[in-house]
C-alpha positions as semicolon CSV with decimal commas, in nm:
position;residue;x (nm);y (nm);z (nm)
1;M;-6,640;-2,740;3,724
2;N;-6,473;-3,067;3,823
3;K;-6,489;-3,188;4,182
4;A;-6,222;-3,456;4,130
5;K;-5,892;-3,268;4,159
6;F;-5,551;-3,366;4,284
7;I;-5,448;-3,175;4,594
8;S;-5,147;-3,227;4,818
9;D;-5,293;-3,069;5,132
10;V;-5,462;-3,380;5,271
11;P;-5,536;-3,539;5,611
12;E;-5,241;-3,693;5,792
13;D;-5,362;-4,050;5,748
14;R;-5,306;-4,039;5,372
15;A;-4,935;-4,117;5,408
16;N;-5,019;-4,429;5,610
17;I;-5,276;-4,536;5,351
18;I;-5,021;-4,498;5,070
19;E;-4,764;-4,696;5,268
20;S;-5,018;-4,971;5,339
21;I;-5,101;-4,998;4,970
22;K;-4,734;-5,013;4,872
23;T;-4,670;-5,285;5,129
24;K;-4,978;-5,502;5,076
25;K;-5,021;-5,437;4,703
26;P;-5,401;-5,481;4,681
27;R;-5,514;-5,546;4,325
28;I;-5,857;-5,382;4,368
29;I;-5,935;-5,087;4,595
30;F;-6,287;-4,953;4,651
31;V;-6,318;-4,593;4,770
32;M;-6,656;-4,569;4,941
33;G;-6,844;-4,288;5,111
34;D;-7,158;-4,079;5,123
35;V;-7,195;-3,775;4,898
36;D;-6,945;-3,495;4,963
37;T;-6,693;-3,701;5,157
38;G;-6,403;-3,651;4,914
39;K;-6,407;-3,989;4,737
40;S;-6,290;-3,864;4,398
41;T;-6,026;-3,641;4,555
42;L;-5,892;-3,939;4,747
43;V;-5,885;-4,149;4,428
44;A;-5,690;-3,874;4,249
45;Y;-5,446;-3,851;4,541
46;L;-5,389;-4,227;4,547
47;A;-5,336;-4,251;4,172
48;N;-5,092;-3,960;4,157
49;N;-4,886;-4,099;4,446
50;L;-4,877;-4,457;4,320
51;L;-4,841;-4,438;3,943
52;H;-4,463;-4,386;3,954
53;E;-4,431;-4,734;4,115
54;F;-4,736;-4,922;3,985
55;K;-4,946;-4,946;3,673
56;I;-5,268;-4,782;3,789
57;A;-5,624;-4,806;3,657
58;I;-5,905;-4,575;3,768
59;I;-6,270;-4,671;3,730
60;D;-6,512;-4,382;3,761
61;A;-6,836;-4,549;3,867
62;D;-6,997;-4,235;4,010
63;I;-7,259;-4,190;3,737
64;G;-7,435;-3,914;3,929
65;Q;-7,129;-3,688;3,941
66;K;-6,926;-3,824;3,651
67;S;-6,567;-3,702;3,630
68;I;-6,432;-3,910;3,340
69;L;-6,666;-3,847;3,047
70;P;-6,902;-3,948;2,891
71;P;-7,181;-3,903;3,145
72;A;-7,426;-4,184;3,231
73;T;-7,153;-4,445;3,191
74;I;-6,896;-4,622;3,404
75;S;-6,551;-4,544;3,266
76;L;-6,204;-4,698;3,286
77;A;-5,887;-4,491;3,243
78;F;-5,515;-4,564;3,273
79;P;-5,329;-4,251;3,388
80;E;-4,977;-4,246;3,247
81;R;-4,855;-3,936;3,429
82;R;-4,955;-3,710;3,716
83;F;-5,280;-3,524;3,656
84;G;-5,454;-3,231;3,818
85;S;-5,813;-3,332;3,741
86;F;-6,005;-3,637;3,622
87;S;-6,112;-3,427;3,324
88;E;-5,759;-3,473;3,187
89;L;-5,811;-3,849;3,160
90;T;-5,947;-4,020;2,850
91;P;-6,146;-4,340;2,904
92;K;-6,006;-4,657;2,755
93;K;-6,347;-4,823;2,782
94;S;-6,690;-4,723;2,912
95;Y;-7,004;-4,920;2,998
96;F;-7,342;-4,762;2,927
97;I;-7,585;-4,721;3,218
98;G;-7,808;-4,464;3,050
99;S;-7,902;-4,272;3,363
100;T;-7,740;-4,051;3,626
101;T;-7,896;-4,250;3,908
102;P;-7,845;-4,624;3,965
103;N;-8,159;-4,695;4,167
104;Q;-8,339;-4,876;3,881
105;F;-8,025;-5,010;3,718
106;F;-7,859;-5,236;3,973
107;G;-7,789;-5,504;3,714
108;E;-7,616;-5,267;3,474
109;A;-7,420;-5,102;3,755
110;V;-7,283;-5,432;3,886
111;V;-7,222;-5,596;3,547
112;G;-7,059;-5,284;3,403
113;L;-6,826;-5,246;3,699
114;K;-6,733;-5,615;3,695
115;R;-6,653;-5,610;3,325
116;L;-6,435;-5,300;3,354
117;V;-6,250;-5,433;3,660
118;D;-6,176;-5,758;3,475
119;L;-6,049;-5,557;3,179
120;A;-5,837;-5,329;3,399
121;L;-5,668;-5,623;3,573
122;R;-5,522;-5,739;3,241
123;R;-5,305;-5,427;3,230
124;A;-5,294;-5,263;3,572
125;E;-5,131;-5,372;3,897
126;I;-5,372;-5,169;4,109
127;V;-5,732;-5,079;4,018
128;V;-5,887;-4,794;4,215
129;V;-6,268;-4,768;4,196
130;D;-6,452;-4,443;4,268
131;L;-6,803;-4,548;4,374
132;T;-7,121;-4,342;4,392
133;G;-7,238;-4,173;4,711
134;Y;-7,554;-4,385;4,702
135;V;-7,506;-4,560;5,038
136;R;-7,843;-4,530;5,211
137;G;-8,166;-4,721;5,162
138;A;-8,143;-4,930;4,848
139;G;-7,790;-4,798;4,807
140;E;-7,677;-5,033;5,085
141;E;-7,793;-5,330;4,877
142;L;-7,621;-5,203;4,564
143;K;-7,290;-5,158;4,745
144;R;-7,320;-5,507;4,894
145;L;-7,378;-5,654;4,549
146;K;-7,075;-5,471;4,408
147;I;-6,853;-5,593;4,690
148;E;-6,974;-5,953;4,649
149;A;-6,935;-5,943;4,270
150;I;-6,592;-5,778;4,259
151;H;-6,449;-5,878;4,599
152;P;-6,201;-5,590;4,635
153;D;-5,883;-5,651;4,834
154;M;-5,917;-5,321;5,020
155;I;-6,197;-5,075;5,096
156;L;-6,118;-4,719;5,196
157;A;-6,422;-4,601;5,390
158;L;-6,497;-4,231;5,426
159;Q;-6,770;-4,197;5,686
160;R;-6,880;-3,933;5,934
161;E;-7,114;-4,114;6,171
162;G;-7,091;-4,483;6,088
163;E;-7,319;-4,456;5,785
164;L;-7,125;-4,732;5,604
165;E;-7,127;-4,986;5,885
166;N;-7,433;-5,176;5,763
167;I;-7,261;-5,223;5,427
168;L;-6,918;-5,312;5,563
169;A;-7,009;-5,535;5,859
170;P;-7,045;-5,865;5,662
171;F;-6,703;-5,819;5,500
172;K;-6,481;-5,718;5,792
173;D;-6,333;-6,067;5,828
174;R;-6,281;-6,110;5,454
175;I;-6,164;-5,775;5,319
176;E;-5,922;-5,522;5,461
177;I;-6,122;-5,211;5,551
178;I;-5,947;-4,885;5,634
179;N;-6,144;-4,593;5,774
180;A;-6,004;-4,285;5,602
181;E;-6,032;-3,941;5,753
182;I;-6,263;-3,694;5,579
183;S;-6,079;-3,374;5,500
184;E;-6,200;-3,054;5,665
185;K;-6,166;-2,895;5,321
186;V;-6,435;-3,114;5,163
187;K;-6,697;-2,890;5,007
188;R;-7,066;-2,973;5,031
189;Y;-7,286;-2,929;4,724
190;D;-7,662;-2,888;4,726
191;L;-7,888;-3,042;4,459
192;K;-7,887;-2,724;4,250
193;Q;-7,508;-2,713;4,246
194;R;-7,485;-3,081;4,157
195;K;-7,721;-3,028;3,866
196;K;-7,510;-2,734;3,751
197;I;-7,196;-2,947;3,761
198;R;-7,367;-3,217;3,556
199;Q;-7,488;-2,957;3,306
200;E;-7,134;-2,835;3,249
201;K;-7,013;-3,190;3,191
202;W;-7,292;-3,270;2,946
203;E;-7,218;-2,948;2,757
204;K;-6,845;-3,025;2,750
205;Y;-6,905;-3,372;2,613
206;F;-7,137;-3,258;2,333
207;E;-6,952;-2,938;2,237
208;N;-6,810;-3,076;1,910
209;S;-7,104;-3,292;1,805
210;K;-7,286;-3,337;1,477
211;I;-7,614;-3,499;1,378
212;Y;-7,605;-3,831;1,194
213;T;-7,898;-3,992;1,019
214;I;-7,897;-4,351;1,142
215;N;-8,069;-4,648;0,979
216;L;-8,182;-4,848;1,283
217;N;-8,204;-5,163;1,072
218;D;-7,825;-5,163;1,064
219;Y;-7,799;-5,210;1,441
220;R;-7,929;-5,422;1,723
221;I;-8,171;-5,213;1,928
222;S;-8,194;-5,253;2,305
223;G;-8,322;-5,063;2,607
224;T;-8,676;-5,043;2,469
225;R;-8,967;-5,278;2,402
226;L;-8,990;-5,143;2,048
227;F;-8,840;-5,299;1,735
228;K;-8,892;-5,654;1,862
229;G;-9,237;-5,748;1,734
230;K;-9,455;-5,756;1,426
231;V;-9,546;-5,411;1,296
232;L;-9,919;-5,342;1,324
233;G;-10,117;-5,269;1,012
234;E;-10,341;-4,967;0,974
235;E;-10,656;-5,170;1,050
236;E;-10,517;-5,290;1,384
237;I;-10,400;-4,941;1,474
238;E;-10,741;-4,797;1,390
239;L;-10,907;-5,056;1,612
240;L;-10,679;-4,965;1,903
241;R;-10,749;-4,597;1,842
242;K;-11,120;-4,658;1,877
243;L;-11,080;-4,882;2,182
244;F;-10,854;-4,652;2,383
245;G;-10,906;-4,307;2,238
246;W;-10,538;-4,255;2,169
247;V;-10,362;-4,093;1,877
248;I;-10,146;-4,393;1,784
249;L;-9,840;-4,316;1,574
250;Y;-9,689;-4,664;1,556
251;G;-9,746;-5,010;1,698
252;E;-9,609;-5,363;1,725
253;K;-9,725;-5,691;1,871
254;N;-9,500;-5,942;2,042
255;D;-9,606;-6,089;2,376
256;K;-9,833;-5,784;2,406
257;Y;-9,918;-5,473;2,210
258;V;-9,662;-5,194;2,221
259;V;-9,766;-4,859;2,076
260;V;-9,627;-4,509;2,050
261;K;-9,899;-4,254;2,111
262;G;-9,946;-3,881;2,106
263;G;-10,192;-3,674;2,302
264;P;-10,390;-3,767;2,615
265;G;-10,520;-4,108;2,705
266;Q;-10,538;-4,344;3,000
267;R;-10,293;-4,633;3,028
268;R;-10,420;-4,991;3,003
269;D;-10,275;-5,309;3,150
270;M;-10,316;-5,511;2,832
271;I;-10,108;-5,275;2,621
272;H;-9,775;-5,097;2,668
273;A;-9,828;-4,741;2,551
274;I;-9,534;-4,505;2,515
275;D;-9,582;-4,131;2,487
276;F;-9,399;-4,003;2,180
277;E;-9,250;-3,708;2,371
278;K;-9,045;-3,947;2,583
279;F;-8,810;-3,997;2,288
280;S;-8,734;-3,628;2,243
281;N;-8,374;-3,555;2,348
282;L;-8,339;-3,904;2,493
283;L;-7,986;-4,025;2,564
284;V;-7,874;-4,331;2,368
285;G;-7,559;-4,537;2,396
286;F;-7,354;-4,662;2,104
287;I;-7,241;-5,015;2,186
288;D;-6,953;-5,199;2,019
289;G;-6,908;-5,570;1,955
290;E;-6,763;-5,625;2,304
291;G;-7,059;-5,463;2,477
292;F;-6,870;-5,148;2,571
293;C;-6,978;-4,793;2,495
294;P;-6,744;-4,579;2,280
295;G;-6,980;-4,282;2,312
296;V;-7,332;-4,156;2,369
297;G;-7,573;-3,947;2,168
298;I;-7,896;-3,749;2,193
299;L;-8,197;-3,867;1,995
300;K;-8,325;-3,563;1,802
301;W;-8,578;-3,727;1,569
302;I;-8,708;-4,077;1,499
303;S;-8,933;-4,242;1,241
304;F;-9,053;-4,573;1,382
305;R;-9,198;-4,703;1,055
306;E;-8,892;-4,613;0,848
307;R;-8,666;-4,711;1,137
308;K;-8,449;-4,406;1,093
309;A;-8,323;-4,166;1,356
310;E;-8,125;-3,845;1,379
311;I;-7,874;-3,866;1,664
312;L;-7,640;-3,595;1,786
313;T;-7,302;-3,727;1,901
314;P;-6,936;-3,626;1,918
315;L;-6,833;-3,963;1,771
316;K;-6,660;-3,956;1,434
317;E;-6,779;-4,162;1,136
318;E;-6,497;-4,413;1,179
319;E;-6,596;-4,461;1,544
320;L;-6,959;-4,515;1,447
321;G;-6,835;-4,779;1,209
322;Q;-6,740;-4,992;1,511
323;V;-7,088;-4,969;1,663
324;E;-7,313;-5,276;1,648
325;E;-7,592;-5,182;1,888
326;I;-7,790;-4,874;1,989
327;R;-7,919;-4,880;2,345
328;F;-8,191;-4,643;2,467
329;G;-8,115;-4,468;2,795
330;R;-8,345;-4,317;3,056
331;I;-8,239;-3,955;3,081
332;K;-8,342;-3,668;2,855
333;V;-8,084;-3,399;2,802
334;K;-8,009;-3,118;2,558
335;E;-7,672;-3,055;2,399
336;D;-7,628;-2,741;2,612
337;G;-7,638;-2,969;2,917
338;E;-7,989;-2,890;3,038
339;E;-8,145;-3,203;3,185
340;L;-8,509;-3,252;3,089
341;G;-8,588;-3,536;3,325
342;L;-8,538;-3,903;3,406
343;L;-8,759;-4,183;3,276
344;G;-8,855;-4,494;3,468
345;R;-8,703;-4,822;3,359
346;D;-9,031;-4,944;3,207
347;A;-9,118;-4,612;3,041
348;I;-9,016;-4,714;2,689
């Protein structure tokens, strides 16, 4: 299932919006709205009606309901011809977020979007950004940060009852804001349906994957406190076992102790303890020399002492050859698309 489809039966104001874009030629357009307001459908409509006159870039920043794969990333695509669905588009570049929710990843969300917009502007005349539906609570702050960092020339606002006004108010004298009509045909999805849609996209992405045995010493490791300190010897580990009553599988010391443990045990402030099960089916991002993400994988097995891991990914060997960094994400997912849960930012 893909929510982002091109349809021609749209509200009457769409013709005026297209004409305004053709006349004013904004370089960057944000499409903003709450969940289930038709953001992605509007982006698809704009792109299909503009690409015969302009070089168009689409940035899919809706990590919760990703349309341009891979999931848990922000992706940039350059449509060359009319398309029926975002699923037909192949990303030119992606930036790894590592989660399907941005609430603990404001920095990554803003930096990733800024880097992809900058890249898109080198080639495209108009960049259309499909934002998340995270517009309430902390979502207001995230949208403000994105607007301040990117400074779009135009914002198309899809709102029912003024829910975007707190976000848009500071920018009304600086950025052209157009209130776009929400189509009566917009379908609403409950949480169960959204999860089902994500499951289908995960499964689609991993359908032609294989498991690679990765030597972690060959890569920079990020997204975790591990692999940055001095490895603890057996005597130190035994001491920690006795002090805290944990089954400790591996440990390091940098500014503080970091250990991987199995079994029960209370957490302590003086030590960062990570439950081993948190690494099972954890999403990881493969990062190239430019900091972009050519693909993601699922961690199936890891040996901390040997620094080896088995990772399932659809990337080919030649694509892995361009990878310089492995970044640990914060969502656990199986190759059939079943999501096993989100981790907190400080979990690993």
